C-alpha positions in Angstrom: 79.3 138.8 89.4 79.3 140.5 86.1 80.7 137.6 84.2 78.7 134.7 84.9 76.5 132.9 82.5 74.2 131.2 83.3 72.3 128.1 82.2 70.1 129.5 80.1 72.7 131.3 78.6 74.1 127.9 77.6 70.9 126.8 76.1 70.9 129.9 74.0 74.2 128.9 72.5 72.5 125.4 71.3 74.0 123.2 74.7 71.4 120.0 75.4 69.7 119.7 78.8 72.0 117.3 81.3 75.3 117.0 82.5 77.2 119.2 79.4 75.5 122.5 80.7 76.5 122.2 84.7 80.4 120.6 83.7 80.4 123.7 81.4 79.4 125.7 84.5 81.9 124.7 86.9 84.6 124.8 84.4 83.3 128.6 84.6 84.3 129.3 87.6 87.9 128.3 87.5 90.2 131.4 88.4 92.1 131.7 84.8 88.7 131.5 82.9 86.8 133.9 85.2 89.0 136.2 84.5 87.0 136.2 80.7 84.7 138.2 79.1 81.1 137.1 78.7 81.7 137.0 75.1 84.5 134.9 75.5 83.1 132.9 77.4 79.9 131.9 75.0 83.1 132.2 71.7 84.9 129.8 73.6 82.3 127.9 74.9 80.8 127.8 70.7 84.1 126.3 69.4 83.2 123.0 72.7 80.3 122.7 71.0 80.7 122.9 67.3 83.8 120.2 68.1 83.5 118.8 71.1 85.8 115.7 69.7 88.5 118.8 69.7 88.4 119.0 73.3 88.3 115.5 74.5 92.1 115.8 75.8 91.3 119.4 77.1 92.6 119.8 80.0 89.7 121.9 81.2 86.7 120.7 78.7 87.4 117.0 78.3 84.2 116.0 80.6 82.7 118.8 79.3 83.5 117.5 75.4 82.9 114.1 76.6 79.2 115.0 77.7 78.2 117.2 74.0 79.1 114.0 72.4 76.4 111.4 71.4 75.3 109.2 74.3 75.3 105.8 73.1 72.2 103.8 72.7 73.2 101.2 75.2 75.9 100.0 77.7 79.0 98.4 75.8 78.4 95.0 76.1 80.4 92.5 78.1 80.8 88.5 75.6 81.5 85.5 76.5 85.1 85.0 78.4 88.1 84.3 76.6 90.3 81.4 77.9 93.0 82.1 79.8 95.9 80.6 82.2 96.7 81.0 85.9 99.7 80.3 87.7 99.7 79.0 91.3 96.0 79.6 91.0 95.8 77.2 94.7 97.3 80.5 96.5 94.5 83.2 94.6 92.3 84.8 96.5 88.7 84.4 95.1 87.6 88.1 94.2 91.1 88.7 91.5 89.9 85.3 89.9 86.9 87.2 89.1 87.8 90.5 87.9 90.1 88.9 85.7 87.3 86.6 84.5 85.7 90.1 84.3 88.3 91.8 82.3 88.2 88.5 79.8 84.7 89.3 78.8 85.8 92.7 77.7 84.5 92.6 74.0 88.6 94.2 73.1 90.3 91.4 75.1 92.3 89.2 73.0 94.4 87.0 75.7 95.2 87.1 78.9 97.0 85.5 82.5 96.7 85.3 85.9 100.9 85.1 88.0 100.8 83.6 90.8 101.3 86.6 93.3 98.0 88.2 91.9 95.6 89.9 94.7 92.7 92.0 94.2 93.0 95.8 92.4 91.4 98.1 90.9 89.4 96.6 87.3 92.2 94.5 86.7 93.9 92.4 89.5 97.5 92.6 90.6 99.5 90.1 89.2 96.9 90.2 85.4 98.7 90.3 82.4 95.7 91.2 79.6 96.3 91.5 76.0 93.4 93.8 73.8 93.2 94.9 70.5 93.8 98.5 69.2 92.6 99.2 72.9 94.6 100.2 76.0 92.7 100.3 80.0 94.3 103.3 81.7 93.1 100.9 85.2 94.5 97.9 83.5 98.2 99.3 83.8 97.6 100.5 87.0 97.9 103.9 88.8 101.8 103.8 89.8 102.2 103.9 85.7 105.7 102.0 85.4 106.4 101.5 88.5 109.9 99.4 88.8 112.3 97.2 90.0 116.2 97.9 89.9 119.0 96.6 91.8 122.6 97.4 91.4 125.4 95.2 92.9 128.9 96.6 94.1 132.1 94.8 94.4 131.7 94.4 98.8 131.2 91.6 100.7 128.3 91.1 102.2 130.1 91.8 105.4 129.8 95.2 105.3 126.3 95.5 105.8 127.0 94.1 109.6 130.2 96.5 109.9 128.5 99.6 109.4 125.3 99.3 110.1 124.9 103.0 111.1 126.4 104.2 108.1 123.8 102.6 106.0 121.7 103.8 107.6 122.6 107.3 107.3 123.5 107.2 104.0 120.0 105.8 103.2 118.5 108.7 105.4 120.4 111.4 103.6 119.6 110.1 100.2 116.5 109.3 99.9 113.1 110.9 100.3 109.9 109.2 101.0 105.6 109.8 100.9 103.3 110.4 99.2 103.8 114.5 98.2 107.1 114.1 99.0 110.0 115.8 96.6 113.4 117.3 97.4 113.6 120.5 99.0 115.8 122.9 96.7 119.1 123.1 96.0 119.0 119.2 96.2 117.2 118.4 93.6 119.3 116.7 90.5 118.8 118.0 86.9 116.8 115.0 84.4 116.5 115.3 81.1 113.5 113.4 81.6 111.7 116.8 82.5 113.0 118.5 79.5 110.5 116.3 77.2 107.7 117.7 74.7 105.7 115.8 76.3 105.2 118.4 79.3 104.8 120.8 76.4 102.2 119.2 73.5 99.6 117.5 76.0 97.6 119.2 77.8 97.2 117.6 80.9 100.3 117.7 81.4 101.6 121.7 80.8 101.5 122.5 84.2 102.9 119.1 85.5 106.4 119.8 84.9 107.7 121.5 88.5 105.5 119.2 90.4 107.3 116.6 88.4 111.3 118.1 88.7 110.5 118.2 92.8 109.5 114.6 93.0 112.2 113.0 90.7 114.8 110.8 92.5 112.0 110.2 95.4 110.0 106.9 96.4 106.1 106.8 97.2 104.4 105.3 101.1 102.9 101.7 100.7 105.7 98.7 99.7 108.0 101.5 98.2 111.9 100.8 99.3 115.0 101.3 99.0 117.3 98.6 101.0 120.8 97.4 100.6 121.0 93.7 101.5 123.5 90.4 100.1 123.2 89.1 96.7 124.1 86.4 95.8 124.8 85.5 92.1 124.4 82.0 91.6 124.6 80.9 88.0 126.9 82.9 86.3 126.2 84.8 82.9 126.9 87.1 80.2 123.7 89.2 80.7 125.3 89.7 84.4 128.6 90.0 84.3 130.1 89.4 87.3 131.4 85.9 88.7 129.6 83.6 90.9 129.6 85.2 94.5 128.6 87.4 97.2 128.3 91.2 97.2 126.7 94.0 98.5 123.3 95.6 96.8 121.4 97.6 96.5 117.4 97.1 95.8 114.7 100.2 95.2 111.1 100.0 94.2 109.2 102.8 93.4 107.1 104.2 90.1 106.1 107.4 88.9 105.0 109.5 92.2 102.6 112.3 91.3 102.9 112.6 87.4 102.1 108.6 86.9 99.0 109.3 89.0 97.6 112.1 87.8 97.9 110.9 84.1 96.1 107.5 85.5 93.4 109.7 87.2 92.3 111.8 84.1 92.5 109.6 81.4 90.4 106.7 83.4 87.3 109.3 84.0 88.4 110.3 80.2 87.8 106.7 79.2 84.5 106.4 81.2 82.8 109.2 79.9 83.6 107.6 76.1 83.3 103.9 76.5 80.1 102.7 78.9 80.6 99.4 80.4 78.4 97.2 83.1 79.3 98.2 86.8 81.1 95.2 87.5 83.6 96.5 83.9 83.4 100.3 84.6 87.6 100.3 85.8 88.6 98.5 82.6 87.1 101.3 79.8 89.3 101.8 77.3 90.7 103.8 75.3 91.4 103.4 71.3 94.8 103.6 70.0 93.5 105.0 66.6 92.0 107.7 68.6 93.3 111.8 69.9 93.1 110.1 73.8 93.8 106.6 73.1 97.6 108.3 71.7 97.6 110.8 74.1 97.1 108.3 76.3 99.6 106.5 74.9 102.2 109.0 74.9 101.6 110.5 78.4 102.2 106.4 79.7 105.8 106.5 77.9 106.3 109.5 80.0 105.8 108.9 83.6 107.4 105.4 82.6 110.2 107.2 81.6 110.4 109.5 84.8 110.0 106.5 86.6 113.1 105.3 85.4 115.1 108.6 86.0 114.5 108.3 89.7 115.2 105.0 90.4 118.9 106.4 88.0 119.0 109.0 90.9 118.6 107.0 93.9 121.4 104.6 92.6 123.8 107.2 91.7 123.0 109.4 94.9 123.5 105.8 96.8 126.6 104.9 94.9 127.8 108.1 94.9 127.6 108.2 99.1 129.0 104.4 98.9 132.2 105.4 96.8 131.8 102.9 94.6 130.8 102.0 91.0 128.4 99.6 90.7 129.4 95.9 88.8 126.1 95.1 87.8 122.5 97.1 87.3 119.4 95.1 86.6 116.2 96.8 86.0 112.6 96.3 85.1 109.0 97.8 85.7 105.5 96.8 85.6 102.1 98.8 85.2 102.9 99.5 82.1 101.3 98.4 78.5 103.7 97.0 75.9 102.6 96.7 72.0 104.0 93.2 71.0 103.1 90.2 68.7 101.7 87.1 69.3 102.6 83.9 68.2 100.5 83.8 65.5 101.4 86.6 64.4 98.9 89.9 65.6 99.9 92.5 67.5 98.2 93.4 71.1 98.9 95.7 73.5 99.9 93.9 76.5 99.0 95.4 79.6 101.1 93.7 82.8 99.9 95.1 85.8 101.9 93.6 89.3 103.7 91.1 86.7 107.2 91.1 85.6 107.7 91.4 81.6 109.6 87.6 81.1 110.3 87.7 77.3 113.3 84.8 76.3 116.5 85.8 78.2 115.0 89.4 79.6 116.5 90.0 82.6 114.4 91.2 86.0 114.1 91.7 89.4 111.1 89.5 91.7 111.0 91.1 95.5 109.9 88.8 98.5 109.7 90.9 101.9 111.5 92.7 104.2 112.4 88.7 105.6 112.1 87.0 102.3 114.8 87.1 99.8 114.2 88.1 96.4 115.1 86.8 93.4 117.0 87.7 89.6 115.5 85.8 86.6 116.1 85.2 83.5 112.5 85.1 81.5 111.3 82.4 78.9 109.3 83.7 76.9 106.2 81.2 77.7 103.6 82.6 75.2 100.7 81.3 77.2 101.8 83.4 80.3 102.0 86.2 77.2 105.6 86.4 78.7 105.4 87.1 81.9 105.8 87.0 85.6 105.0 87.4 88.9 106.3 91.2 90.1 106.8 89.8 93.7 105.1 88.1 96.4 101.8 89.3 96.1 99.3 90.4 99.4 98.2 87.4 101.4 96.3 90.3 103.6 95.2 92.9 102.7 95.9 96.5 104.2 93.3 97.0 106.2 93.5 93.4 107.5 97.1 93.5 108.4 96.6 96.6 110.5 93.9 95.2 112.2 95.5 91.8 113.0 98.9 92.3 113.8 100.3 94.1 116.4 103.9 96.1 116.5 106.2 94.2 119.3 105.3 91.0 116.9 106.7 92.4 113.5 109.6 94.4 115.8 110.5 91.0 117.3 110.0 89.1 113.0 112.1 91.7 112.3 114.9 90.8 114.8 114.6 87.6 114.3 115.9 87.7 110.6 118.6 90.3 111.2 116.4 93.1 109.6 116.7 97.0 110.5 114.1 98.9 109.0 113.4 103.3 108.5 110.1 103.8 108.4 107.0 101.4 107.5 104.1 100.3 109.0 101.8 97.5 110.2 100.2 97.2 106.7 103.8 96.4 105.3 104.4 93.8 107.8 106.4 90.2 106.2 103.5 88.3 107.6 101.6 90.5 105.0 103.1 88.6 102.3 102.1 85.3 100.7 105.1 83.1 100.7 107.9 83.9 97.8 109.5 80.7 97.0 105.8 78.7 96.9 105.6 81.5 94.0 108.4 80.8 92.6 107.8 77.2 92.7 104.6 77.9 90.6 106.3 79.8 87.6 109.7 77.8 87.3 107.8 77.5 83.5 108.3 81.3 82.8 111.8 81.9 84.2 115.2 80.9 85.0 116.8 81.7 89.5 120.2 83.6 88.4 121.0 85.0 91.6 119.1 85.9 95.1 119.0 89.5 97.2 119.0 89.6 101.1 116.9 92.5 102.7 119.5 93.7 105.0 118.9 97.6 105.8 115.1 98.3 104.4 114.2 102.6 104.4 110.2 103.2 103.8 108.0 105.2 104.2 107.5 106.6 107.6 109.3 108.4 111.2 
């Protein structure tokens, strides 16, 4: 107890009355800081007090530093709503529209678009696309940073799926891991270059995150994340795919950056809220300026998380290809829950956030999944300026998770899956096919955004759960 500082010690040091004192004292209770002598603790607090901006992104002291900075004289006011374009408006619930309209009132907002699969989210709605000037919004990127779709096409006939159901089930069970906090057991982990990145050393928040990332690389999360075998039907052969028109065995995966991305999102959202005080209805849209240290740090961490998500998919597909004894003849991959620096038609550089929206620049390939019992589509973007070169990232939810669990039953979901010939491993009522919009209706609402090159029909689906 000899090293325990009190509020008066901090006041004597020069700390102002308010949150900063309480935050600093709470931090000093952390095990590695309690070991410091009172002299060293006071010296450290003196450095933070004198240079709070230098500690805004520090793993231990970011919130104390933010509390030491002068508070803004008033909240940042919202401005008149800028116009934006909606695709498939008749299929979008009012709460998602309200969230999009709030985002269009931010002073940093330049342009926006709402995709036909849109539904309610945190801050920006899922299916929302937002262009900002020199600012990045962590919750407009999303919690699962860099969440991706990845498709491998194998030169095996569709009958392979019906003839080897049990073998393919075992391949999925042996070569995938699912669930919040779940990682690969020691001895089964694969090396990845992304784990050697300098960001794990250079960014204070990431310094203790590498070991957990190493456990989870090559795994999938919970919720709507999946790995599945299905039938790929190429209907329009092009140079992009490099395979003839026909049907093939395919592997489709959907997952993101695991605990690494979630931690980055939560940390920098809290920091953004500390330095960017918005009205209550817009507080989840707090941003970080790209001309600030915190903004640059988040941008680097976000890109690391995106590359980490890509590495997860690469390992999943590598394991499955090896188990099949085949090499893929084509691959398609795209991501959402990310921010890109792009130029508008008028030449302005902006930051385009696609939260649950697929990049659809001219000639860009992507996959837009349906549900367990509905096909997904291999698409080629048309680069429509009004959509900010974007398209939907799926069918979109028709029911919230809570409503799906309350209204659907195990028996009716199993019957529905059986009628469509779907073999499901894991999964829950909240991910039942009936909880999603009709993918065909969604695709009809975005014909001007993408061309369809083929489809993927799920047959053996692996998700989190027993």
